[in-house]
N, CA, C and O atoms as CSV, one atom per row, in Angstrom:
chain,resi,resn,atom,element,x,y,z
A,1,MET,N,N,81.418,90.191,108.767
A,1,MET,CA,C,82.673,89.517,109.539
A,1,MET,C,C,82.010,88.345,109.737
A,1,MET,O,O,80.839,88.119,109.430
A,2,GLN,N,N,82.688,87.695,110.194
A,2,GLN,CA,C,82.443,86.019,110.714
A,2,GLN,C,C,82.824,86.194,111.985
A,2,GLN,O,O,83.652,87.096,112.120
A,3,ILE,N,N,82.309,85.305,113.550
A,3,ILE,CA,C,82.112,85.192,114.379
A,3,ILE,C,C,82.587,84.244,114.847
A,3,ILE,O,O,81.902,83.223,114.778
A,4,TYR,N,N,84.249,84.135,115.671
A,4,TYR,CA,C,84.795,83.007,116.155
A,4,TYR,C,C,84.944,83.146,117.208
A,4,TYR,O,O,85.129,84.196,117.824
A,5,GLU,N,N,84.844,81.385,117.824
A,5,GLU,CA,C,85.848,81.741,119.198
A,5,GLU,C,C,86.866,80.249,119.393
A,5,GLU,O,O,86.917,79.109,118.930
A,6,THR,N,N,87.527,81.029,120.298
A,6,THR,CA,C,88.952,80.711,120.151
A,6,THR,C,C,89.234,80.163,122.003
A,6,THR,O,O,89.077,80.872,122.998
A,7,VAL,N,N,89.689,78.670,121.953
A,7,VAL,CA,C,89.825,78.472,123.064
A,7,VAL,C,C,91.016,78.249,123.407
A,7,VAL,O,O,91.474,77.457,122.583
A,8,LEU,N,N,92.040,78.598,124.432
A,8,LEU,CA,C,93.275,78.588,124.618
A,8,LEU,C,C,93.724,78.146,125.880
A,8,LEU,O,O,93.105,78.440,126.903
A,9,ILE,N,N,95.049,77.265,125.894
A,9,ILE,CA,C,95.030,76.374,127.236
A,9,ILE,C,C,96.413,76.954,127.854
A,9,ILE,O,O,97.206,76.032,128.041
A,10,LEU,N,N,96.855,78.051,128.173
A,10,LEU,CA,C,98.169,78.500,128.752
A,10,LEU,C,C,99.002,78.019,129.418
A,10,LEU,O,O,98.464,77.008,129.869
A,11,LYS,N,N,100.116,78.079,129.839
A,11,LYS,CA,C,100.821,77.418,130.935
A,11,LYS,C,C,101.025,77.978,131.961
A,11,LYS,O,O,101.351,79.155,132.110
A,12,PRO,N,N,100.727,76.630,133.298
A,12,PRO,CA,C,100.464,76.642,134.400
A,12,PRO,C,C,101.253,77.655,135.412
A,12,PRO,O,O,100.701,78.010,136.453
A,13,LEU,N,N,102.344,78.030,135.127
A,13,LEU,CA,C,103.114,78.848,135.504
A,13,LEU,C,C,103.014,80.366,135.548
A,13,LEU,O,O,103.696,81.064,136.298
A,14,LEU,N,N,102.145,80.803,134.720
A,14,LEU,CA,C,101.616,82.375,134.635
A,14,LEU,C,C,100.502,82.537,136.440
A,14,LEU,O,O,99.809,81.735,137.065
A,15,ALA,N,N,100.860,83.891,136.638
A,15,ALA,CA,C,100.323,84.233,137.715
A,15,ALA,C,C,99.005,84.662,137.122
A,15,ALA,O,O,98.875,84.466,135.914
A,16,ASP,N,N,97.989,85.226,137.794
A,16,ASP,CA,C,96.541,85.901,137.361
A,16,ASP,C,C,97.000,87.144,136.747
A,16,ASP,O,O,96.592,87.410,135.617
A,17,PRO,N,N,97.872,88.013,137.404
A,17,PRO,CA,C,98.398,89.629,136.216
A,17,PRO,C,C,99.075,89.055,135.186
A,17,PRO,O,O,99.373,89.918,134.360
A,18,GLU,N,N,99.472,87.890,134.857
A,18,GLU,CA,C,99.806,87.918,133.173
A,18,GLU,C,C,98.556,87.271,132.530
A,18,GLU,O,O,98.275,87.511,131.356
A,19,VAL,N,N,97.723,86.360,133.385
A,19,VAL,CA,C,96.708,86.002,132.120
A,19,VAL,C,C,95.768,87.471,131.821
A,19,VAL,O,O,95.194,87.918,130.827
A,20,VAL,N,N,95.918,87.860,132.994
A,20,VAL,CA,C,94.790,89.348,132.434
A,20,VAL,C,C,95.612,90.112,131.154
A,20,VAL,O,O,95.058,90.723,130.240
A,21,GLU,N,N,97.320,89.886,131.356
A,21,GLU,CA,C,97.828,91.064,130.669
A,21,GLU,C,C,97.884,90.377,129.419
A,21,GLU,O,O,98.142,90.976,128.375
A,22,PHE,N,N,97.531,88.490,129.498
A,22,PHE,CA,C,97.643,88.291,127.787
A,22,PHE,C,C,96.597,88.389,127.265
A,22,PHE,O,O,96.567,88.382,126.035
A,23,VAL,N,N,95.642,88.486,127.859
A,23,VAL,CA,C,94.173,88.427,127.146
A,23,VAL,C,C,94.082,89.772,127.201
A,23,VAL,O,O,93.467,90.089,126.182
A,24,ASP,N,N,94.438,91.066,128.027
A,24,ASP,CA,C,94.467,91.929,127.278
A,24,ASP,C,C,95.266,92.464,125.789
A,24,ASP,O,O,94.636,93.051,124.909
A,25,LYS,N,N,96.510,92.203,125.701
A,25,LYS,CA,C,96.715,91.869,124.729
A,25,LYS,C,C,96.360,91.354,123.472
A,25,LYS,O,O,96.736,91.659,122.340
A,26,THR,N,N,95.433,90.377,123.952
A,26,THR,CA,C,94.727,89.541,122.421
A,26,THR,C,C,94.033,90.422,122.123
A,26,THR,O,O,94.124,90.761,120.944
A,27,LYS,N,N,92.759,91.411,123.251
A,27,LYS,CA,C,91.836,92.018,122.927
A,27,LYS,C,C,93.066,93.719,121.933
A,27,LYS,O,O,92.731,94.533,121.073
A,28,VAL,N,N,93.807,93.601,122.345
A,28,VAL,CA,C,94.426,94.961,121.403
A,28,VAL,C,C,94.689,94.219,120.228
A,28,VAL,O,O,94.307,94.940,119.306
A,29,ALA,N,N,95.129,93.180,119.778
A,29,ALA,CA,C,95.384,92.339,118.846
A,29,ALA,C,C,93.925,92.765,118.042
A,29,ALA,O,O,93.820,93.567,117.114
A,30,ILE,N,N,93.133,92.188,118.519
A,30,ILE,CA,C,91.938,92.143,117.795
A,30,ILE,C,C,91.372,93.363,117.375
A,30,ILE,O,O,90.759,93.234,116.315
A,31,ALA,N,N,91.365,94.701,117.920
A,31,ALA,CA,C,90.752,95.652,117.666
A,31,ALA,C,C,92.220,96.203,117.106
A,31,ALA,O,O,92.183,97.401,117.387
A,32,GLY,N,N,93.365,95.962,116.522
A,32,GLY,CA,C,93.997,96.392,115.554
A,32,GLY,C,C,93.852,95.831,114.433
A,32,GLY,O,O,94.608,96.283,113.573
A,33,GLU,N,N,92.969,94.774,114.007
A,33,GLU,CA,C,92.996,94.042,112.974
A,33,GLU,C,C,91.317,94.610,112.424
A,33,GLU,O,O,90.906,94.164,111.353
A,34,SER,N,N,90.508,95.509,113.161
A,34,SER,CA,C,89.645,95.804,113.040
A,34,SER,C,C,87.764,94.811,113.448
A,34,SER,O,O,86.566,94.814,113.165
A,35,GLY,N,N,88.839,94.121,114.288
A,35,GLY,CA,C,88.233,93.199,114.944
A,35,GLY,C,C,86.824,93.591,116.326
A,35,GLY,O,O,86.653,94.785,116.573
A,36,GLU,N,N,86.009,92.622,117.041
A,36,GLU,CA,C,85.272,93.154,117.845
A,36,GLU,C,C,85.141,91.969,118.895
A,36,GLU,O,O,84.570,90.908,118.644
A,37,LEU,N,N,85.808,92.320,120.231
A,37,LEU,CA,C,85.323,90.848,121.320
A,37,LEU,C,C,84.625,90.957,121.482
A,37,LEU,O,O,84.492,92.168,121.663
A,38,LEU,N,N,83.529,90.356,121.638
A,38,LEU,CA,C,81.842,89.775,121.945
A,38,LEU,C,C,82.141,89.479,123.461
A,38,LEU,O,O,81.530,90.124,124.313
A,39,THR,N,N,83.309,88.264,123.924
A,39,THR,CA,C,82.995,88.378,125.381
A,39,THR,C,C,84.088,87.590,125.849
A,39,THR,O,O,84.110,86.537,125.212
A,40,HIS,N,N,84.900,87.646,126.595
A,40,HIS,CA,C,86.106,86.757,127.185
A,40,HIS,C,C,85.573,86.008,128.401
A,40,HIS,O,O,84.568,86.439,128.966
A,41,GLU,N,N,86.065,85.133,128.746
A,41,GLU,CA,C,86.203,84.837,130.195
A,41,GLU,C,C,87.388,83.699,130.374
A,41,GLU,O,O,87.599,83.062,129.343
A,42,VAL,N,N,88.040,83.411,131.296
A,42,VAL,CA,C,89.198,82.983,132.090
A,42,VAL,C,C,88.623,81.870,133.031
A,42,VAL,O,O,88.520,82.126,134.230
A,43,TRP,N,N,88.181,80.444,132.465
A,43,TRP,CA,C,87.875,79.019,132.850
A,43,TRP,C,C,88.914,78.985,134.056
A,43,TRP,O,O,88.434,79.175,135.173
A,44,GLY,N,N,89.833,78.837,133.988
A,44,GLY,CA,C,90.947,78.731,135.321
A,44,GLY,C,C,91.838,77.821,134.942
A,44,GLY,O,O,92.168,77.668,133.766
A,45,ARG,N,N,92.288,77.155,135.902
A,45,ARG,CA,C,93.797,75.699,135.883
A,45,ARG,C,C,92.926,75.175,135.605
A,45,ARG,O,O,91.840,75.470,136.102
A,46,ARG,N,N,93.038,74.380,134.874
A,46,ARG,CA,C,92.814,72.928,134.723
A,46,ARG,C,C,93.406,71.606,134.508
A,46,ARG,O,O,94.353,71.716,133.729
A,47,LYS,N,N,93.231,70.471,134.870
A,47,LYS,CA,C,94.330,68.935,134.922
A,47,LYS,C,C,93.807,68.502,133.557
A,47,LYS,O,O,92.659,68.194,133.237
A,48,LEU,N,N,95.169,68.561,132.666
A,48,LEU,CA,C,95.275,68.068,131.229
A,48,LEU,C,C,94.963,66.466,131.362
A,48,LEU,O,O,95.247,65.697,132.280
A,49,THR,N,N,94.094,66.165,129.788
A,49,THR,CA,C,93.654,64.890,130.132
A,49,THR,C,C,95.328,64.048,129.877
A,49,THR,O,O,95.266,62.820,129.953
A,50,HIS,N,N,96.241,64.438,129.693
A,50,HIS,CA,C,97.532,64.542,128.579
A,50,HIS,C,C,99.107,65.253,129.226
A,50,HIS,O,O,99.377,66.262,129.877
A,51,ILE,N,N,99.469,64.735,128.960
A,51,ILE,CA,C,100.781,65.462,129.172
A,51,ILE,C,C,101.224,66.699,127.876
A,51,ILE,O,O,101.626,66.171,126.839
A,52,ILE,N,N,101.192,67.793,127.871
A,52,ILE,CA,C,101.788,68.911,127.407
A,52,ILE,C,C,102.757,69.328,127.155
A,52,ILE,O,O,102.515,70.492,127.473
A,53,GLY,N,N,104.355,69.353,126.607
A,53,GLY,CA,C,105.374,70.145,127.216
A,53,GLY,C,C,105.576,70.038,128.439
A,53,GLY,O,O,105.427,71.087,129.066
A,54,LYS,N,N,105.896,69.046,129.082
A,54,LYS,CA,C,106.214,68.762,130.537
A,54,LYS,C,C,105.157,69.250,131.393
A,54,LYS,O,O,105.660,69.645,132.445
A,55,ALA,N,N,103.743,69.404,131.379
A,55,ALA,CA,C,103.057,70.383,131.842
A,55,ALA,C,C,101.725,69.511,132.060
A,55,ALA,O,O,101.114,69.008,131.116
A,56,ARG,N,N,101.338,69.385,133.411
A,56,ARG,CA,C,100.116,68.282,133.894
A,56,ARG,C,C,98.743,69.110,133.585
A,56,ARG,O,O,97.814,68.483,133.074
A,57,GLU,N,N,98.575,70.568,133.891
A,57,GLU,CA,C,98.040,71.360,134.257
A,57,GLU,C,C,97.709,72.607,133.530
A,57,GLU,O,O,98.776,73.100,133.164
A,58,GLY,N,N,96.730,73.322,133.165
A,58,GLY,CA,C,96.666,74.657,132.146
A,58,GLY,C,C,95.970,75.716,132.267
A,58,GLY,O,O,95.365,75.637,133.337
A,59,ILE,N,N,95.721,76.722,131.706
A,59,ILE,CA,C,95.076,77.503,132.677
A,59,ILE,C,C,94.190,77.876,130.717
A,59,ILE,O,O,94.647,78.252,129.637
A,60,TYR,N,N,92.503,77.402,131.335
A,60,TYR,CA,C,91.610,77.688,129.665
A,60,TYR,C,C,91.581,79.134,129.484
A,60,TYR,O,O,91.445,79.748,130.542
A,61,VAL,N,N,91.665,79.795,128.507
A,61,VAL,CA,C,90.953,81.053,128.185
A,61,VAL,C,C,90.019,80.874,127.096
A,61,VAL,O,O,90.028,79.888,126.358
A,62,TYR,N,N,89.296,81.740,127.017
A,62,TYR,CA,C,87.917,81.746,125.783
A,62,TYR,C,C,87.453,82.755,125.414
A,62,TYR,O,O,86.819,83.457,126.201
A,63,LEU,N,N,87.621,83.082,124.223
A,63,LEU,CA,C,87.295,84.246,123.797
A,63,LEU,C,C,86.588,84.337,122.569
A,63,LEU,O,O,87.208,84.059,121.543
A,64,LYS,N,N,85.192,84.735,122.484
A,64,LYS,CA,C,83.954,85.008,121.166
A,64,LYS,C,C,84.551,86.763,120.306
A,64,LYS,O,O,84.708,87.873,120.816
A,65,TYR,N,N,84.721,86.318,118.986
A,65,TYR,CA,C,85.529,87.646,118.486
A,65,TYR,C,C,84.644,87.981,117.054
A,65,TYR,O,O,84.348,87.048,116.307
A,66,LYS,N,N,84.400,88.850,116.859
A,66,LYS,CA,C,84.064,89.051,115.017
A,66,LYS,C,C,85.143,89.786,114.349
A,66,LYS,O,O,85.673,90.825,114.742
A,67,GLY,N,N,85.527,88.778,112.763
A,67,GLY,CA,C,87.071,89.122,112.946
A,67,GLY,C,C,87.276,88.602,111.001
A,67,GLY,O,O,86.416,87.735,110.847
A,68,ASN,N,N,87.682,88.713,110.259
A,68,ASN,CA,C,87.862,88.822,109.098
A,68,ASN,C,C,89.045,87.736,108.923
A,68,ASN,O,O,89.913,87.615,109.787
A,69,PRO,N,N,89.029,87.189,108.100
A,69,PRO,CA,C,89.851,85.576,107.852
A,69,PRO,C,C,91.862,86.359,108.070
A,69,PRO,O,O,92.813,85.682,108.462
A,70,ALA,N,N,91.919,87.658,107.725
A,70,ALA,CA,C,93.002,88.011,108.081
A,70,ALA,C,C,93.895,88.521,109.734
A,70,ALA,O,O,95.058,88.702,110.096
A,71,LEU,N,N,92.361,88.596,110.415
A,71,LEU,CA,C,92.861,88.311,111.906
A,71,LEU,C,C,92.852,87.552,112.267
A,71,LEU,O,O,93.309,87.600,113.409
A,72,LEU,N,N,92.398,86.149,111.817
A,72,LEU,CA,C,92.388,84.787,112.176
A,72,LEU,C,C,93.853,84.192,111.928
A,72,LEU,O,O,94.513,83.445,112.649
A,73,LYS,N,N,94.150,84.744,110.708
A,73,LYS,CA,C,95.798,84.369,110.590
A,73,LYS,C,C,96.287,85.209,111.618
A,73,LYS,O,O,96.439,84.536,112.637
A,74,LYS,N,N,96.508,86.051,111.735
A,74,LYS,CA,C,97.038,86.912,112.337
A,74,LYS,C,C,97.136,86.087,113.646
A,74,LYS,O,O,98.067,85.286,113.720
A,75,LEU,N,N,96.520,86.166,114.389
A,75,LEU,CA,C,96.453,85.869,115.981
A,75,LEU,C,C,96.865,84.318,116.112
A,75,LEU,O,O,97.536,83.892,117.052
A,76,ALA,N,N,96.260,83.326,114.786
A,76,ALA,CA,C,97.279,82.234,114.747
A,76,ALA,C,C,98.794,82.273,114.955
A,76,ALA,O,O,99.424,81.791,115.896
A,77,HIS,N,N,99.143,82.775,114.155
A,77,HIS,CA,C,100.251,82.943,114.159
A,77,HIS,C,C,101.226,83.845,115.482
A,77,HIS,O,O,102.446,83.733,115.604
A,78,SER,N,N,100.218,84.828,116.481
A,78,SER,CA,C,100.607,85.140,117.602
A,78,SER,C,C,100.618,84.006,118.321
A,78,SER,O,O,101.631,83.953,119.019
A,79,PHE,N,N,99.805,82.940,118.458
A,79,PHE,CA,C,99.584,82.092,119.165
A,79,PHE,C,C,100.454,81.095,119.491
A,79,PHE,O,O,100.603,80.533,120.576
A,80,GLY,N,N,101.209,80.868,118.095
A,80,GLY,CA,C,101.744,79.627,117.618
A,80,GLY,C,C,103.210,80.001,117.775
A,80,GLY,O,O,104.152,79.243,117.543
A,81,VAL,N,N,103.306,81.443,118.259
A,81,VAL,CA,C,105.174,82.171,118.113
A,81,VAL,C,C,105.081,82.317,119.749
A,81,VAL,O,O,106.151,82.484,120.333
A,82,SER,N,N,103.834,82.264,120.551
A,82,SER,CA,C,103.996,82.381,122.072
A,82,SER,C,C,104.524,81.722,122.604
A,82,SER,O,O,104.647,80.525,122.342
A,83,ASP,N,N,105.189,82.557,123.890
A,83,ASP,CA,C,105.485,80.981,124.705
A,83,ASP,C,C,104.459,80.730,125.584
A,83,ASP,O,O,104.007,79.599,125.407
A,84,THR,N,N,103.999,81.247,126.327
A,84,THR,CA,C,102.961,81.163,127.114
A,84,THR,C,C,101.433,79.970,126.526
A,84,THR,O,O,100.618,79.366,127.224
A,85,VAL,N,N,101.597,80.041,124.826
A,85,VAL,CA,C,99.902,79.297,124.780
A,85,VAL,C,C,100.923,77.650,124.620
A,85,VAL,O,O,102.013,77.422,124.095
A,86,LEU,N,N,99.866,76.713,125.396
A,86,LEU,CA,C,100.544,75.349,124.956
A,86,LEU,C,C,99.920,74.706,123.813
A,86,LEU,O,O,100.553,73.789,123.290
A,87,ARG,N,N,98.522,75.102,123.223
A,87,ARG,CA,C,96.897,74.879,122.927
A,87,ARG,C,C,96.128,75.685,122.455
A,87,ARG,O,O,95.707,76.512,123.265
A,88,ASP,N,N,95.670,75.792,121.142
A,88,ASP,CA,C,94.570,76.682,120.957
A,88,ASP,C,C,93.943,75.695,120.250
A,88,ASP,O,O,94.307,74.522,120.164
A,89,MET,N,N,92.432,76.505,119.453
A,89,MET,CA,C,91.740,76.021,118.842
A,89,MET,C,C,90.885,77.203,118.481
A,89,MET,O,O,90.474,77.727,119.516
A,90,THR,N,N,90.312,78.038,117.014
A,90,THR,CA,C,89.521,78.649,116.850
A,90,THR,C,C,88.620,77.822,115.828
A,90,THR,O,O,88.867,76.908,115.042
A,91,VAL,N,N,87.237,78.675,116.243
A,91,VAL,CA,C,86.322,77.465,115.220
A,91,VAL,C,C,85.546,78.808,115.274
A,91,VAL,O,O,85.372,79.624,116.179
A,92,ALA,N,N,84.953,78.714,113.379
A,92,ALA,CA,C,84.238,79.262,113.466
A,92,ALA,C,C,82.586,79.268,113.451
A,92,ALA,O,O,82.070,78.236,113.024
A,93,VAL,N,N,81.838,80.177,113.813
A,93,VAL,CA,C,80.197,79.842,114.736
A,93,VAL,C,C,79.290,79.890,113.720
A,93,VAL,O,O,79.340,80.923,113.053
A,94,ARG,N,N,78.364,78.968,113.360
A,94,ARG,CA,C,77.801,79.203,112.228
A,94,ARG,C,C,76.396,79.524,112.882
A,94,ARG,O,O,76.256,79.223,114.067
A,95,ASP,N,N,75.584,79.977,112.357
A,95,ASP,CA,C,74.114,80.115,112.857
A,95,ASP,C,C,73.741,78.512,112.486
A,95,ASP,O,O,74.006,78.309,111.302
A,96,ARG,N,N,73.135,77.169,113.242
A,96,ARG,CA,C,72.227,76.525,112.886
A,96,ARG,C,C,70.818,77.002,112.764
A,96,ARG,O,O,70.345,77.848,113.523
A,97,LYS,N,N,70.202,76.473,111.850
A,97,LYS,CA,C,68.860,76.678,111.449
A,97,LYS,C,C,67.478,75.141,111.766
A,97,LYS,O,O,67.349,74.137,111.065
A,98,ILE,N,N,66.938,75.394,112.613
A,98,ILE,CA,C,66.506,73.572,112.899
A,98,ILE,C,C,65.485,73.458,111.767
A,98,ILE,O,O,64.651,74.318,111.481
A,99,ARG,N,N,65.668,72.240,111.140
A,99,ARG,CA,C,64.753,72.445,110.129
A,99,ARG,C,C,63.608,71.876,110.485
A,99,ARG,O,O,63.735,70.947,111.283
A,100,GLU,N,N,62.216,72.216,110.047
A,100,GLU,CA,C,60.777,71.794,110.039
A,100,GLU,C,C,60.767,70.592,109.464
A,100,GLU,O,O,61.114,70.466,108.290
A,101,LYS,N,N,60.360,69.534,110.226
A,101,LYS,CA,C,59.796,68.049,109.805
A,101,LYS,C,C,59.204,68.169,109.013
A,101,LYS,O,O,58.464,69.131,109.218
A,102,LYS,N,N,58.991,67.612,107.847
A,102,LYS,CA,C,57.673,67.678,106.638
A,102,LYS,C,C,57.001,66.140,106.861
A,102,LYS,O,O,57.451,64.995,106.892
A,103,PRO,N,N,55.345,66.916,107.031
A,103,PRO,CA,C,54.873,65.712,107.465
A,103,PRO,C,C,54.884,64.116,106.638
A,103,PRO,O,O,54.617,64.046,105.438
A,104,LYS,N,N,55.218,62.925,107.440
A,104,LYS,CA,C,55.259,62.029,106.217
A,104,LYS,C,C,53.575,61.739,105.565
A,104,LYS,O,O,52.382,61.767,105.867
A,105,LYS,N,N,53.990,61.618,105.092
A,105,LYS,CA,C,52.530,61.267,103.422
A,105,LYS,C,C,52.220,59.652,104.501
A,105,LYS,O,O,52.879,58.710,104.941
A,106,VAL,N,N,50.912,60.109,104.508
A,106,VAL,CA,C,50.147,58.806,105.076
A,106,VAL,C,C,49.384,58.178,103.793
A,106,VAL,O,O,48.576,58.669,103.005
A,107,LYS,N,N,50.033,56.745,103.918
A,107,LYS,CA,C,48.748,55.683,102.540
A,107,LYS,C,C,47.717,55.969,103.124
A,107,LYS,O,O,47.696,56.436,104.263
A,108,PRO,N,N,46.737,55.733,102.442
A,108,PRO,CA,C,45.250,55.454,102.471
A,108,PRO,C,C,44.796,53.728,103.027
A,108,PRO,O,O,45.339,52.682,102.671
A,109,ALA,N,N,43.760,53.884,103.890
A,109,ALA,CA,C,44.110,52.776,104.364
A,109,ALA,C,C,43.505,51.461,103.225
A,109,ALA,O,O,43.852,50.316,103.510
A,110,SER,N,N,42.792,51.627,102.217
A,110,SER,CA,C,42.545,51.114,101.141
A,110,SER,C,C,44.160,50.368,100.854
A,110,SER,O,O,44.540,49.224,101.100
A,111,ALA,N,N,44.824,51.433,100.292
A,111,ALA,CA,C,46.125,51.138,99.640
A,111,ALA,C,C,46.797,49.456,100.903
A,111,ALA,O,O,47.061,48.273,100.683
A,112,VAL,N,N,46.796,50.123,101.809
A,112,VAL,CA,C,47.718,49.298,102.511
A,112,VAL,C,C,47.069,48.012,103.104
A,112,VAL,O,O,47.666,47.281,103.896
A,113,ALA,N,N,45.581,47.754,102.583
A,113,ALA,CA,C,44.387,46.772,103.126
A,113,ALA,C,C,45.161,45.851,101.981
A,113,ALA,O,O,45.440,44.667,102.172
A,114,GLN,N,N,45.447,46.533,100.836
A,114,GLN,CA,C,45.284,45.540,99.084
A,114,GLN,C,C,46.795,45.228,99.352
A,114,GLN,O,O,47.126,44.206,98.751
A,115,ALA,N,N,47.743,45.755,100.021
A,115,ALA,CA,C,49.733,45.703,99.521
A,115,ALA,C,C,49.386,44.001,99.994
A,115,ALA,O,O,50.280,43.155,99.956
C-alpha cells in the first residue's frame, strides 16, 4: 500500500461539529476501501490568498493515510462532488534516501604542477 497525504480546504460556513462529521465520513470511506488512516489534523480557519467560490477564507484539514489507487480515485471523486470542499490536493509520500557524497578524486600535486 502507498502512503498519501491530502490537504482539504472546506467552506468557511461550516461549524466545528460539521467539520468533525466530514472528517469522520472520510475516515469511514478510507476504512471501507481497506485503507488505514495514519493521522489527521484540523488546521483551522485561515485566510485564502485569493477568492475561491466567493470565499475569502477556508477551513484546512490534513489527512495522512495508507491505501491503494482505487481508494485515491474514490476519494477524489467524493471530494469533487461534495459541496463542502473548495479545494483538495493529494500527494504520494515517497521515501527520500539521502545519497552519500562520493569523495572527490584529488589529483596528485605533480600533475597539477605540470599543467
